[in-house]
C-alpha positions, 0 to 999 in steps of 0.5 A: 500500500505504501508503494502504491501511495508513493507511485500515485503521488509521483505520477499525479504530481506533487501539489498537496493541500492540507486543511486541518480542523483546529480552533473553536470555529473549526473543530473543538479541541483542535489547534489551527496553524498554517503549515510550515513554509515549504523548502521553496516558499508558500502558497496563496489561494483564490478565491478568498472563500468557496464551497466544497464544490469550488476548485481552489487555485494556488499561487506560488510565492516564487518559481521552481528551480531550473532543474525542475520541469513540471509541478504537481499538488497534493492535499492533506487534512483536516490537520490534527483531526482524529479522523482525517479525510486525507491523512498525511500518510495518504495525501490526495493528488489534487493536481497531477503533474503538469507543465502548462502553467509551471515556471522556473522564472516567476511565481505561477498559478496551479489550480486543483484538478477537482473540488474537494468534495469530489476528492473526498467522494473518490476516497469514499469519505466525507469532508469535515471542518478544519485546516487542509494543507496543500503542497506543490512539488517541483519535479522532474517531468519524467522521473518525478525527482522532487526539487522543492515544495511550496505550502499553504492552507485553506480552512473549512468552517463547515463540511461545505464552506471554506475560506483562505483566512484562518478563522481563529486568527485575528483579521487584518486589513491593508490599505495602499496609498501612493505618492504622488497620487494617481500618476507620475512620469516614467522614471520618476520615483513612486512611493507605495505606502501600506497601512496594516491594522491592527498595527500589532500585526507582525509580518511583511507586505509584498507590493504588487503590480498586477500579478508581478512583485515590486521588489522584495517583501517589506517587513511591517513596523508599527502597522506600516511598510513602504517601498519606492520604485522608479521602474514602472513602465508607461501605462496604467497599473493596478497596484496592491499591497499583500500582507503576510503574517509572520504567524498565520495562527495569530493574524490573517493575511490581507490584501489591499484594494487595487490602486490604479496608477498611471505612468506617463511618458514624459513630454519631450523638451522643445526649443524655439529660435526666431529669425527675422529678415531683412536684417535690422534696422529695416526701412519704414514700410518694409515687409518683415518675414519671421521664421520660427525653427522648433526642435525637434522637428517632429514637434506638432503644434503652432507658433504665435509670433509676438511683438512684446506682449502683442500677438502678430497675426494668428498662430501659425502651424508648425510643419517640418519644424518651422513656422513662417509669418509676415508683417509690416512693423511700425517705425521704432524698436521692437522685441520679437519672440516666437512662442511654440504651443504643442498640440499635445502637451503630453508629447512635447513641451512648449517653448519660447524663443529668445527675444530678437530686438528689431528696429524699423527706421523712420526719420533719423533721431537727432542727437546731441553731444556734451563734453566734460573734462577732468580735472578742472581747468587749468591743470598743471603740466603732465596731468592726465586728463579724462574726456567724457562725452555724453550722447543723447539719446542714450540708445544712439549707436556709434562712436565719438572722436575727441578733438583738440582744435583740429587734431584728433585725440587718439582713435574714435571710441565706441558709445556704450549706454550713451557715453564714451570716454578716453584719457590723454595728457595735453601739452602746456597751453590753451586747448579747444576740446570737442567731442564729435559723435558719428552714428553707425547708421545715419539712417537711425541717428544724426551726428553731433558735435559738442560745444568746445571746451577751453582747457588750459594746461599750465607750463611748469614755472610759468607765471600765473595770470588773471584776466578781467573783462569790462564791457562799455557802456554796460559795465559802467551803467548796469541798470541801463539796457542799451540797444543793439545800435550801440557798439560795445567796447570790450576791454581786457586787463591782463595781470601781470602787465608784462604778460605778452600774448593775445586775448580772444573775446567770446560770446558764450562759445562764439568767437568775437572777432580775431585774437587781439594783442595784449599791450602793457596788460590791455587788449580791447575790441569794439563789436557791433555783433551783439544782437538783442538778447542776453549775452555771456562775454569772456576774455581768454588770454593765451600767452605768447610763451606758455613757459613764461606765463600761464593762460587765463580766462576772465569771469563771464560778464552778463549783459542784456542787449535791447532792440534797435532805437533811433535815439541812440545816435548820440550815444553811438557817436560818443562810443565811437569817440571813446573807441578812438580815444582808447585806441590813441591811448593804447597806441601811445602805450606802445610807441 
């Protein structure tokens, strides 16, 4: 009989299910405990409950060894009962040796070949409440060599009903949450958090993606277990957490409800570049062509061209990585961009081109240039002077040539932010300095020249001079406004009186006549060039020998010239006579 049972066991295959009656809910006086794990692992069963006519399906916790080529299943039980339907010494071959669902690479399902009532009937016995233990054997298909086992149990609560949970063990409940919730991009980490109650339940949680395990089982600590994965493939996933108790006699296992989680393929990044023709600046009224290039060229969507925040026409579909639009921009400066919007943001990201500054010329903008020189005049010989030109408007593009009289001071200096600057060491003497702005594009900006700045460099050892200006008749009668009919006599007093040189009389930046020689410390000029209005008059002394005397400039004398008047003839005649007298005196001082 023993040889017959062994032969039956191996020919039928080795899956054994044992159900034992133990505990108050099964059979009085019989203790219930899940079977010890097989040499290869454990079994779980579906459905969770069934009748004596329901065929259970077992799932192994892992694959068979690669030396195996088939599997079978047997059952014993009720475990510990005085009379057993399927005694341990004569297990029932509930599934014969088969290779269909068998696997040496992953966990697999193996269904019983018949329901347990049918199995009991075939033995001429009846089912009883209790624990029924199942064993799956991994075997050689032909000689039935046993390479290892998986074990598990179901529990009959009556002769006609069974369940997978031990009725004497404490029930557990497992819930699953994910972070992030609902979805993530492919490759992003996803954390699965299982909560097991009661939190005193000891065991581990196997996180699953459908039927596939996500990593190894995680021990439960204070009712919680978690794992993080970045390997979920694109698409929808049904995630669960399966709690397996350390002691099935103390706690039942439980499985969470499935959580649907979607893994998205990340959108492909795009870049957009904008080109504009013709080149900036463009003449007023020109038609501009805007070409956006979107990378990658497979990106599907449209481009909105923009001038600042204003749309230029409607969005243009992208074809082959490009979108083209045309427009006639108004005169002025423009900040142009191309904004790509994908048709499907799940496939491609949007992108905006760098701004392109584009100028449409109207009439050239008038500029003005002012020159400043430091340190203040006069400066000692050998001083390094800094010349700074300020060009208005500051957007003007071009360069400034600094000039001393008619001689260039170095090379032209580019204008940046409305200023240009250079340094030089001027020779001793008086200098007339200017800054000449030349625009890069005369169609955009006009050129301009600063007012001349008179700058004096004193020779080493030269005597200091001072120059004082008196204007006749205005200086003598400051409360009277003389008309423009009256000639003005400008008298410069240069001290010391032995200084030799010339005096240039000035009306603001305008020269009045030619330089006048200094004789015995005096130089004068009679002018009729002062027209109605206010005038700022100065006298600029330039020594004949800068090594002997330093140049000097008088303080400005401000006079107001009135309109022409017919009754000024007498005064005019008096001024003419005064002019002749001063000339006679001047000539007498220089025989």
